[in-house]
MARFI-777049 format. One record per residue (C-alpha): residue in three letters; y, z, x; residue number from 1. Coordinates in steps of 0.001 Angstrom, whole numbers. Layout:
! MARFI-777049
+------+---------+---------+---------+------+
! resn !      yy !      zz !      xx ! resi !
+------+---------+---------+---------+------+
!  ala !       Y !       Z !       X !  NUM !
...
+------+---------+---------+---------+------+
//
This chain:
! MARFI-777049
+------+---------+---------+---------+------+
! resn !      yy !      zz !      xx ! resi !
+------+---------+---------+---------+------+
!  unk !   24591 !    3584 !   -8294 !    1 !
!  unk !   22942 !    6393 !   -6203 !    2 !
!  unk !   19101 !    6175 !   -5592 !    3 !
!  unk !   16590 !    8408 !   -4345 !    4 !
!  unk !   13591 !    7159 !   -2517 !    5 !
!  unk !   10471 !    9140 !   -1856 !    6 !
!  unk !    8388 !    8611 !    1316 !    7 !
!  unk !    8509 !    8151 !    4966 !    8 !
!  unk !    6597 !    5036 !    6062 !    9 !
!  unk !    7182 !    1336 !    6992 !   10 !
!  unk !    6762 !     546 !    3198 !   11 !
!  unk !    9758 !    2859 !    2414 !   12 !
!  unk !   11898 !    1354 !    5109 !   13 !
!  unk !   11192 !   -1990 !    3610 !   14 !
!  unk !   11879 !    -847 !      50 !   15 !
!  unk !   15098 !     809 !    1152 !   16 !
!  unk !   16220 !   -2268 !    3079 !   17 !
!  unk !   15518 !   -4587 !     -61 !   18 !
!  unk !   17271 !   -2083 !   -2495 !   19 !
!  unk !   20257 !   -1830 !    -308 !   20 !
!  unk !   20835 !   -5537 !    -565 !   21 !
!  unk !   21550 !   -5034 !   -4281 !   22 !
!  unk !   25489 !   -5112 !   -4827 !   23 !
!  unk !   24686 !   -2459 !   -7665 !   24 !
!  unk !   23282 !     116 !   -5365 !   25 !
!  unk !   26032 !    2276 !   -3483 !   26 !
!  unk !   23722 !    4869 !   -1855 !   27 !
!  unk !   20045 !    5463 !   -1135 !   28 !
!  unk !   18793 !    9000 !    -205 !   29 !
!  unk !   15491 !    8839 !    1350 !   30 !
!  unk !   13068 !   11996 !    1234 !   31 !
!  unk !   12058 !   12610 !    3984 !   32 !
!  unk !   12563 !    9089 !    5340 !   33 !
!  unk !   11926 !    7962 !    8942 !   34 !
!  unk !   13777 !    6552 !   11999 !   35 !
!  unk !   14193 !    3244 !   10232 !   36 !
!  unk !   15740 !    4511 !    7120 !   37 !
!  unk !   18039 !    6951 !    9224 !   38 !
!  unk !   19828 !    3815 !   10429 !   39 !
!  unk !   19535 !    1455 !    7383 !   40 !
!  unk !   22610 !     193 !    5542 !   41 !
!  unk !   23524 !    2464 !    2602 !   42 !
!  unk !   20832 !    4975 !    3548 !   43 !
!  unk !   20706 !    8742 !    4422 !   44 !
!  unk !   17607 !   10823 !    5121 !   45 !
!  unk !   17155 !   14165 !    3425 !   46 !
!  unk !   14316 !   16375 !    4522 !   47 !
!  unk !   12747 !   17324 !    1256 !   48 !
!  unk !    9276 !   16863 !     327 !   49 !
!  unk !    8614 !   19814 !   -2279 !   50 !
!  unk !    8593 !   18227 !   -5845 !   51 !
!  unk !   10811 !   21011 !   -7580 !   52 !
!  unk !   13214 !   20697 !   -4796 !   53 !
!  unk !   13403 !   16927 !   -5207 !   54 !
!  unk !   14177 !   17479 !   -8920 !   55 !
!  unk !   16858 !   19774 !   -7995 !   56 !
!  unk !   18367 !   17484 !   -5454 !   57 !
!  unk !   18230 !   14550 !   -8099 !   58 !
!  unk !   20117 !   16687 !  -10646 !   59 !
!  unk !   22698 !   18112 !   -8193 !   60 !
!  unk !   23475 !   14614 !   -6558 !   61 !
!  unk !   23556 !   12743 !   -9992 !   62 !
!  unk !   20839 !   10325 !   -8842 !   63 !
!  unk !   20702 !    7439 !  -11169 !   64 !
!  unk !   17133 !    6435 !  -10456 !   65 !
!  unk !   14329 !    7695 !   -8175 !   66 !
!  unk !   11709 !    5318 !   -6734 !   67 !
!  unk !    8454 !    6808 !   -5454 !   68 !
!  unk !    6941 !    5011 !   -2428 !   69 !
!  unk !    3639 !    6881 !   -1596 !   70 !
!  unk !     678 !    7777 !   -3798 !   71 !
!  unk !     475 !   11412 !   -2945 !   72 !
!  unk !    3462 !   12605 !   -4875 !   73 !
!  unk !    2440 !   10490 !   -7897 !   74 !
!  unk !   -1010 !   12096 !   -8053 !   75 !
!  unk !     662 !   15410 !   -7989 !   76 !
!  unk !    2657 !   14579 !  -11073 !   77 !
!  unk !    6174 !   13964 !   -9723 !   78 !
!  unk !    6871 !   11355 !  -12519 !   79 !
!  unk !    5945 !   13959 !  -15154 !   80 !
!  unk !    8211 !   16604 !  -13461 !   81 !
!  unk !   11272 !   14351 !  -13254 !   82 !
!  unk !   10808 !   13095 !  -16806 !   83 !
!  unk !   10590 !   16544 !  -18312 !   84 !
!  unk !   13984 !   17092 !  -16679 !   85 !
!  unk !   15488 !   13899 !  -18286 !   86 !
!  unk !   15608 !   12106 !  -14896 !   87 !
!  unk !   14856 !    8444 !  -14465 !   88 !
!  unk !   12033 !    7677 !  -12119 !   89 !
!  unk !    9857 !    4591 !  -11267 !   90 !
!  unk !    6188 !    5391 !  -10933 !   91 !
!  unk !    3159 !    6077 !  -13265 !   92 !
!  unk !    2700 !    9580 !  -14782 !   93 !
!  unk !    -133 !   11693 !  -13305 !   94 !
!  unk !   -2807 !   10469 !  -15685 !   95 !
!  unk !   -1965 !    6843 !  -14792 !   96 !
!  unk !   -1939 !    7719 !  -10911 !   97 !
!  unk !   -5530 !    8744 !  -11177 !   98 !
!  unk !   -6401 !    4992 !  -11020 !   99 !
!  unk !   -5695 !    5498 !   -7213 !  100 !
!  unk !   -6300 !    9286 !   -6903 !  101 !
!  unk !   -9969 !    9237 !   -7990 !  102 !
!  unk !  -12326 !    6417 !   -7073 !  103 !
!  unk !  -14827 !    7592 !   -9792 !  104 !
!  unk !  -11934 !    7588 !  -12476 !  105 !
!  unk !  -10843 !    4140 !  -11602 !  106 !
!  unk !  -14390 !    2701 !  -11589 !  107 !
!  unk !  -15222 !    4346 !  -15122 !  108 !
!  unk !  -11828 !    2811 !  -16224 !  109 !
!  unk !  -12873 !    -548 !  -14923 !  110 !
!  unk !  -16301 !    -313 !  -16658 !  111 !
!  unk !  -14785 !     771 !  -19968 !  112 !
!  unk !  -12190 !   -2010 !  -20154 !  113 !
!  unk !  -14342 !   -4881 !  -18730 !  114 !
!  unk !  -12431 !   -5186 !  -15324 !  115 !
!  unk !  -14654 !   -7341 !  -13053 !  116 !
!  unk !  -15850 !   -4860 !  -10315 !  117 !
!  unk !  -18996 !   -4215 !   -8088 !  118 !
!  unk !  -21922 !   -2144 !   -9482 !  119 !
!  unk !  -21732 !    1570 !   -8425 !  120 !
!  unk !  -23081 !    5122 !   -8643 !  121 !
!  unk !  -21127 !    8552 !   -8206 !  122 !
!  unk !  -22527 !   11542 !   -6371 !  123 !
!  unk !  -21289 !   15000 !   -6180 !  124 !
!  unk !  -24026 !   16533 !   -4196 !  125 !
!  unk !  -25411 !   15326 !    -903 !  126 !
!  unk !  -29282 !   15304 !   -1673 !  127 !
!  unk !  -29272 !   12838 !   -4629 !  128 !
!  unk !  -26724 !   10634 !   -2436 !  129 !
!  unk !  -29287 !   10662 !     486 !  130 !
!  unk !  -32098 !    9780 !   -1809 !  131 !
!  unk !  -30170 !    6834 !   -3253 !  132 !
!  unk !  -29438 !    5376 !     252 !  133 !
!  unk !  -33191 !    5558 !    1086 !  134 !
!  unk !  -33972 !    2706 !   -1232 !  135 !
!  unk !  -30676 !     705 !   -2008 !  136 !
!  unk !  -29882 !   -2957 !    -899 !  137 !
!  unk !  -27858 !   -3167 !    2408 !  138 !
!  unk !  -25029 !   -3489 !    3358 !  139 !
!  unk !  -23572 !    -779 !     968 !  140 !
!  unk !  -20166 !     615 !     661 !  141 !
!  unk !  -19467 !    4420 !     472 !  142 !
!  unk !  -16163 !    5588 !    -571 !  143 !
!  unk !  -14512 !    9000 !    -785 !  144 !
!  unk !  -13460 !    9700 !   -4202 !  145 !
!  unk !  -10164 !   11259 !   -3347 !  146 !
!  unk !   -7121 !   10089 !   -1350 !  147 !
!  unk !   -7981 !    9470 !    2380 !  148 !
!  unk !   -4968 !    7626 !    3582 !  149 !
!  unk !   -6731 !    4263 !    3296 !  150 !
!  unk !   -9500 !    5328 !    5707 !  151 !
!  unk !  -12098 !    6773 !    3070 !  152 !
!  unk !  -14319 !    3544 !    2974 !  153 !
!  unk !  -17333 !    2897 !    5082 !  154 !
!  unk !  -19253 !    -366 !    4925 !  155 !
!  unk !  -22846 !     585 !    5907 !  156 !
!  unk !  -25229 !   -2041 !    7330 !  157 !
!  unk !  -28260 !     291 !    7701 !  158 !
!  unk !  -29731 !    3424 !    6067 !  159 !
!  unk !  -28800 !    5344 !    9255 !  160 !
!  unk !  -25084 !    4485 !    8895 !  161 !
!  unk !  -25063 !    5328 !    5305 !  162 !
!  unk !  -26598 !    8740 !    6068 !  163 !
!  unk !  -24093 !    9449 !    8814 !  164 !
!  unk !  -21132 !    8536 !    6380 !  165 !
!  unk !  -22396 !   10804 !    3723 !  166 !
!  unk !  -22849 !   13605 !    5988 !  167 !
!  unk !  -19436 !   13212 !    7550 !  168 !
!  unk !  -17789 !   12882 !    3970 !  169 !
!  unk !  -19752 !   15686 !    2195 !  170 !
!  unk !  -20845 !   17969 !    4854 !  171 !
!  unk !  -18395 !   17795 !    7714 !  172 !
!  unk !  -15704 !   17192 !    4958 !  173 !
!  unk !  -13611 !   14900 !    7485 !  174 !
!  unk !  -11176 !   14032 !    4523 !  175 !
!  unk !  -10508 !   17722 !    3587 !  176 !
!  unk !  -11955 !   17746 !     176 !  177 !
!  unk !  -11338 !   14066 !    -649 !  178 !
!  unk !  -15039 !   13142 !     172 !  179 !
!  unk !  -16849 !   15834 !   -1692 !  180 !
!  unk !  -17415 !   13307 !   -4340 !  181 !
!  unk !  -18541 !    9847 !   -3282 !  182 !
!  unk !  -18876 !    6422 !   -4949 !  183 !
!  unk !  -21628 !    4302 !   -3623 !  184 !
!  unk !  -21212 !     749 !   -4653 !  185 !
!  unk !  -22770 !   -2834 !   -3965 !  186 !
!  unk !  -21227 !   -4788 !    -980 !  187 !
!  unk !  -19332 !   -7821 !   -2001 !  188 !
!  unk !  -19270 !  -10448 !     589 !  189 !
!  unk !  -16068 !  -12625 !     550 !  190 !
!  unk !  -12387 !  -12643 !    1388 !  191 !
!  unk !  -10091 !   -9789 !     598 !  192 !
!  unk !   -6790 !  -10201 !    -995 !  193 !
!  unk !   -4038 !   -7926 !   -2216 !  194 !
!  unk !   -1870 !   -8611 !   -5238 !  195 !
!  unk !    1026 !   -6234 !   -5791 !  196 !
!  unk !    2233 !   -6351 !   -9210 !  197 !
!  unk !    5075 !   -4446 !  -11373 !  198 !
!  unk !    4397 !   -3144 !  -14879 !  199 !
!  unk !    6492 !   -1708 !  -17621 !  200 !
!  unk !    3426 !    -611 !  -19692 !  201 !
!  unk !    3702 !   -3870 !  -21757 !  202 !
!  unk !    3561 !   -6528 !  -19345 !  203 !
!  unk !    2182 !   -6941 !  -15801 !  204 !
!  unk !    4102 !   -9286 !  -13493 !  205 !
!  unk !    2169 !  -10192 !  -10343 !  206 !
!  unk !    3785 !  -10615 !   -6952 !  207 !
!  unk !    2909 !  -13127 !   -4444 !  208 !
!  unk !    -563 !  -12474 !   -2880 !  209 !
!  unk !   -1160 !  -11055 !     678 !  210 !
!  unk !   -4048 !  -10753 !    3078 !  211 !
!  unk !   -4228 !   -7553 !    5089 !  212 !
!  unk !   -6005 !   -7164 !    8439 !  213 !
!  unk !   -7583 !   -3666 !    8478 !  214 !
!  unk !   -9466 !   -3488 !   11708 !  215 !
!  unk !   -7797 !   -2478 !   15047 !  216 !
!  unk !   -9157 !   -5268 !   17237 !  217 !
!  unk !   -8755 !   -9139 !   17034 !  218 !
!  unk !  -11583 !  -10832 !   15226 !  219 !
!  unk !  -11809 !   -8061 !   12584 !  220 !
!  unk !  -13669 !   -5927 !   15177 !  221 !
!  unk !  -13283 !   -1953 !   15670 !  222 !
!  unk !  -12601 !     852 !   13327 !  223 !
!  unk !  -10630 !     499 !   10116 !  224 !
!  unk !   -6740 !    1435 !   10102 !  225 !
!  unk !   -4052 !    1504 !    7623 !  226 !
!  unk !   -3428 !   -2098 !    8248 !  227 !
!  unk !   -2539 !   -4133 !   11425 !  228 !
!  unk !    -921 !   -7162 !    9938 !  229 !
!  unk !    -431 !   -9230 !    6825 !  230 !
!  unk !    -247 !  -12923 !    5821 !  231 !
!  unk !    1620 !  -13747 !    2708 !  232 !
!  unk !    1012 !  -15605 !     460 !  233 !
!  unk !   -2803 !  -15374 !    1033 !  234 !
!  unk !   -4165 !  -18942 !    1221 !  235 !
!  unk !   -7368 !  -17860 !    -345 !  236 !
!  unk !   -5592 !  -17100 !   -3635 !  237 !
!  unk !   -5874 !  -20539 !   -5225 !  238 !
!  unk !   -4892 !  -21285 !   -8808 !  239 !
!  unk !   -8488 !  -20724 !   -9925 !  240 !
!  unk !   -8644 !  -17406 !   -8230 !  241 !
!  unk !   -5237 !  -16501 !   -9813 !  242 !
!  unk !   -6728 !  -17570 !  -13216 !  243 !
!  unk !   -9931 !  -15441 !  -12849 !  244 !
!  unk !   -7725 !  -12605 !  -11733 !  245 !
!  unk !   -5481 !  -12703 !  -14684 !  246 !
!  unk !   -8305 !  -13179 !  -17306 !  247 !
!  unk !  -10843 !  -10851 !  -15918 !  248 !
!  unk !   -8812 !   -8124 !  -14119 !  249 !
!  unk !   -5133 !   -8046 !  -14883 !  250 !
!  unk !   -5249 !   -8469 !  -18560 !  251 !
!  unk !   -8048 !   -6088 !  -19101 !  252 !
!  unk !   -6149 !   -3363 !  -16837 !  253 !
!  unk !   -3043 !   -3744 !  -18987 !  254 !
!  unk !   -5209 !   -3204 !  -22057 !  255 !
!  unk !   -6623 !      12 !  -20515 !  256 !
!  unk !   -3392 !    1254 !  -19491 !  257 !
!  unk !   -2084 !    1013 !  -23119 !  258 !
!  unk !   -5368 !    2213 !  -24843 !  259 !
!  unk !   -5374 !    5183 !  -22561 !  260 !
!  unk !   -1633 !    5920 !  -23394 !  261 !
!  unk !    -659 !    6132 !  -19646 !  262 !
!  unk !    3323 !    6336 !  -19227 !  263 !
!  unk !    3214 !    3595 !  -16481 !  264 !
!  unk !    6515 !    2038 !  -15345 !  265 !
!  unk !    5690 !    1286 !  -11720 !  266 !
!  unk !    3757 !    -679 !   -9262 !  267 !
!  unk !      92 !   -1580 !   -9718 !  268 !
!  unk !   -1664 !   -3065 !   -6652 !  269 !
!  unk !   -4896 !   -4839 !   -7065 !  270 !
!  unk !   -7203 !   -4913 !   -4076 !  271 !
!  unk !   -9403 !   -7960 !   -4695 !  272 !
!  unk !  -12435 !   -9594 !   -3141 !  273 !
!  unk !  -12892 !  -13278 !   -3603 !  274 !
!  unk !  -16517 !  -14068 !   -3577 !  275 !
!  unk !  -18584 !  -17278 !   -4168 !  276 !
!  unk !  -19500 !  -15782 !   -7641 !  277 !
!  unk !  -15885 !  -14977 !   -8568 !  278 !
!  unk !  -13021 !  -12672 !   -8042 !  279 !
!  unk !  -13689 !   -8829 !   -8062 !  280 !
!  unk !  -11545 !   -5822 !   -8098 !  281 !
!  unk !  -12170 !   -3377 !   -5341 !  282 !
!  unk !   -9521 !    -896 !   -6033 !  283 !
!  unk !   -6381 !     -11 !   -7630 !  284 !
!  unk !   -3271 !    1417 !   -5819 !  285 !
!  unk !    -423 !    2751 !   -8047 !  286 !
!  unk !    2301 !    2024 !   -5433 !  287 !
!  unk !    3170 !    -852 !   -3011 !  288 !
!  unk !     737 !   -1442 !    -142 !  289 !
!  unk !    1648 !    -748 !    3391 !  290 !
!  unk !    1868 !   -3221 !    5348 !  291 !
!  unk !    1756 !   -5747 !    2522 !  292 !
!  unk !    5179 !   -4525 !    1221 !  293 !
!  unk !    7062 !   -5577 !    4334 !  294 !
!  unk !    5798 !   -9224 !    3873 !  295 !
!  unk !    6175 !   -9325 !     210 !  296 !
!  unk !    9579 !   -8127 !      56 !  297 !
!  unk !   10673 !  -10247 !    2914 !  298 !
!  unk !    9713 !  -13223 !     860 !  299 !
!  unk !   11241 !  -11930 !   -2422 !  300 !
!  unk !   14540 !  -13741 !   -3578 !  301 !
!  unk !   15017 !  -11633 !   -6643 !  302 !
!  unk !   17130 !   -8224 !   -6756 !  303 !
!  unk !   14517 !   -5574 !   -6550 !  304 !
!  unk !   16786 !   -3027 !   -8093 !  305 !
!  unk !   17241 !   -5392 !  -11097 !  306 !
!  unk !   13573 !   -5875 !  -11272 !  307 !
!  unk !   12875 !   -2140 !  -11470 !  308 !
!  unk !   15483 !   -1724 !  -13930 !  309 !
!  unk !   13862 !   -4366 !  -16122 !  310 !
!  unk !   10692 !   -2368 !  -15906 !  311 !
!  unk !   12482 !     887 !  -16784 !  312 !
!  unk !   13943 !    -766 !  -19833 !  313 !
!  unk !   10532 !   -2658 !  -20945 !  314 !
!  unk !   12002 !   -5950 !  -20326 !  315 !
!  unk !    9713 !   -7471 !  -17844 !  316 !
!  unk !    8495 !  -10184 !  -20434 !  317 !
!  unk !   12081 !  -11651 !  -19971 !  318 !
!  unk !   12067 !  -11510 !  -16293 !  319 !
!  unk !   11319 !  -14068 !  -13753 !  320 !
!  unk !   10640 !  -13143 !  -10137 !  321 !
!  unk !   12021 !  -15459 !   -7576 !  322 !
!  unk !   10390 !  -16161 !   -4201 !  323 !
!  unk !   11262 !  -18016 !    -915 !  324 !
!  unk !    9088 !  -21036 !    -526 !  325 !
!  unk !    7728 !  -19743 !    3016 !  326 !
!  unk !    4910 !  -18100 !    4785 !  327 !
!  unk !    5424 !  -14478 !    6219 !  328 !
!  unk !    3553 !  -12941 !    8946 !  329 !
!  unk !    3752 !   -9170 !    9503 !  330 !
!  unk !    2520 !   -7849 !   12962 !  331 !
!  unk !    2145 !   -4054 !   13213 !  332 !
!  unk !    2773 !   -2552 !   16618 !  333 !
!  unk !     675 !     572 !   17114 !  334 !
!  unk !     707 !    3375 !   19610 !  335 !
!  unk !   -2070 !    2779 !   22317 !  336 !
!  unk !   -5238 !    4690 !   21268 !  337 !
!  unk !   -4709 !    4289 !   17616 !  338 !
!  unk !   -6676 !    4960 !   15288 !  339 !
!  unk !   -7902 !    7561 !   17927 !  340 !
!  unk !   -5807 !    9726 !   19940 !  341 !
!  unk !   -2420 !    8553 !   21120 !  342 !
!  unk !     792 !    9898 !   22775 !  343 !
!  unk !    4204 !   10057 !   20854 !  344 !
!  unk !    7833 !   10464 !   21735 !  345 !
!  unk !    8339 !    7166 !   23573 !  346 !
!  unk !   11654 !    5420 !   23120 !  347 !
!  unk !   11732 !    2287 !   21066 !  348 !
!  unk !   13929 !    -610 !   22084 !  349 !
!  unk !   14698 !   -3375 !   19534 !  350 !
!  unk !   16896 !   -6245 !   20268 !  351 !
!  unk !   19841 !   -6458 !   18019 !  352 !
!  unk !   18969 !  -10173 !   17001 !  353 !
!  unk !   15861 !   -8987 !   14918 !  354 !
!  unk !   17199 !   -5742 !   13378 !  355 !
!  unk !   16474 !   -7404 !    9903 !  356 !
!  unk !   12890 !   -8470 !   10891 !  357 !
!  unk !   11746 !   -4926 !   11994 !  358 !
!  unk !   10371 !   -2080 !    9521 !  359 !
!  unk !    9903 !    1165 !   11179 !  360 !
!  unk !    6969 !    3437 !   10054 !  361 !
!  unk !    5845 !    5998 !   12755 !  362 !
!  unk !    9324 !    6381 !   14180 !  363 !
!  unk !   11926 !    8967 !   14262 !  364 !
!  unk !   15765 !    8921 !   15109 !  365 !
!  unk !   16481 !   11780 !   17410 !  366 !
!  unk !   19483 !   12498 !   19490 !  367 !
!  unk !   20645 !    8911 !   18821 !  368 !
!  unk !   17447 !    7325 !   20121 !  369 !
!  unk !   14486 !    5845 !   18217 !  370 !
!  unk !   11196 !    7441 !   19423 !  371 !
!  unk !    7557 !    6756 !   18414 !  372 !
!  unk !    6044 !    9363 !   16231 !  373 !
!  unk !    2996 !    8073 !   14688 !  374 !
!  unk !     -32 !    5708 !   15183 !  375 !
!  unk !    1474 !    2601 !   13304 !  376 !
!  unk !    4828 !    2547 !   14711 !  377 !
!  unk !    6613 !    -610 !   13227 !  378 !
!  unk !    6115 !   -3986 !   11637 !  379 !
!  unk !    7555 !   -7126 !   12991 !  380 !
!  unk !    8323 !   -9931 !   10625 !  381 !
!  unk !    8247 !  -13740 !   11117 !  382 !
!  unk !    8963 !  -16404 !    8365 !  383 !
!  unk !    8583 !  -20100 !    8357 !  384 !
!  unk !    7727 !  -23142 !    6208 !  385 !
!  unk !    4134 !  -23233 !    7634 !  386 !
!  unk !    1733 !  -20710 !    8978 !  387 !
!  unk !    2367 !  -21894 !   12307 !  388 !
!  unk !    5971 !  -21492 !   12227 !  389 !
!  unk !    5755 !  -17956 !   10674 !  390 !
!  unk !    3200 !  -16883 !   13385 !  391 !
!  unk !    5326 !  -18337 !   16154 !  392 !
!  unk !    8527 !  -16400 !   14963 !  393 !
!  unk !    6481 !  -13302 !   14494 !  394 !
!  unk !    5008 !  -13029 !   17926 !  395 !
!  unk !    8354 !  -14261 !   19492 !  396 !
!  unk !   10016 !  -11343 !   17862 !  397 !
!  unk !    7272 !   -9037 !   19073 !  398 !
!  unk !    8311 !   -9825 !   22434 !  399 !
!  unk !   11755 !   -8310 !   21624 !  400 !
!  unk !   10488 !   -4897 !   20594 !  401 !
!  unk !    9594 !   -2657 !   23380 !  402 !
!  unk !    7911 !     969 !   23694 !  403 !
!  unk !    5407 !    2304 !   26074 !  404 !
!  unk !    1752 !    1654 !   25384 !  405 !
!  unk !    2326 !    -607 !   22467 !  406 !
!  unk !    -487 !   -2510 !   20873 !  407 !
!  unk !    -810 !   -5373 !   18435 !  408 !
!  unk !   -3489 !   -7747 !   17269 !  409 !
!  unk !   -2748 !  -11377 !   18354 !  410 !
!  unk !   -4751 !  -13150 !   15453 !  411 !
!  unk !   -2611 !  -11955 !   12377 !  412 !
!  unk !   -2669 !  -15000 !    9873 !  413 !
!  unk !   -5511 !  -16952 !   11671 !  414 !
!  unk !   -8447 !  -14419 !   11433 !  415 !
!  unk !  -10689 !  -15406 !    8487 !  416 !
+------+---------+---------+---------+------+
//
């Protein structure tokens, strides 16, 4: 069967790699793809991003199923467009995608359906927001309402930091409109966890948990990034945490999806904070996380294509997802200088022995050569029966990847 995969990141390379392992999949077109999907088994990149052009391509090439990787096309209504033309597509409709597309919408949804989350206020004008941070308890969290590529969150320790964040979002407009409305919420102290899940609108099936490492430097220091590495499963997600999550977050989310009438056959990602007083939902994503996907899919034994088919056919309640009894470490190699200014166009050399353990993100395949083209260039995977084994393999594999000015954290999996 021929598939169309939308996206161009490390997540999409991992999804393409996993889908290609299914004997039922004969060809995967990736739009627009990257250097990794350009050389992945069964894959071919097609340089299309316009939604109407993607619909046309799917029709002309008799695509059986389209899988959407990133959030942006989902919030722009790609699912609605495809379904209006009778095309099969995996991903929520535009209304469902607002759970990620708007922080204020998602917080209102959580409140309405009893999903456990932090207290919050929403502001559309700078003056009331500045007045609010005069007297609120610190630290406080300030979030851009719209999509900001995972960077629209500021944890402010002082009033001065809060004022600066508000001004950069609402006046300087650093997120090009996404921060004109802000959510200010209470700071939750604890450990973050990511739980990717798949839903058919009737059932939510959670995948194994993961722990992202967002800051650029060891010890959780420095500015936030899109994610510098992942440990899966997350050791802080105990049986009691999962019970709390299912009872107070997952089940109420499903109830809300059904009550709101979202057409939601896709991925729902829960960003959690595990606190002393319980487990809280920080945010929803309506697609797989990056770089969590690279770790989670590396541990999945089930056929991802068959799992997506079960969701499309509303048969997830009859489906069991199988996992390797292992630990996975994903170390992100970034361009030197990221998340600030960095140079691009450097050749990437990857030893043939680890080709199945590397997922490319900010990389392009040009004139037969892989070259850097972004901040987070690639993920290197290590697996093992223990955390120590997985870390050892991951960092041994890192030594087999080479490009100029590469940088990675050295504490993935052990930083608390």
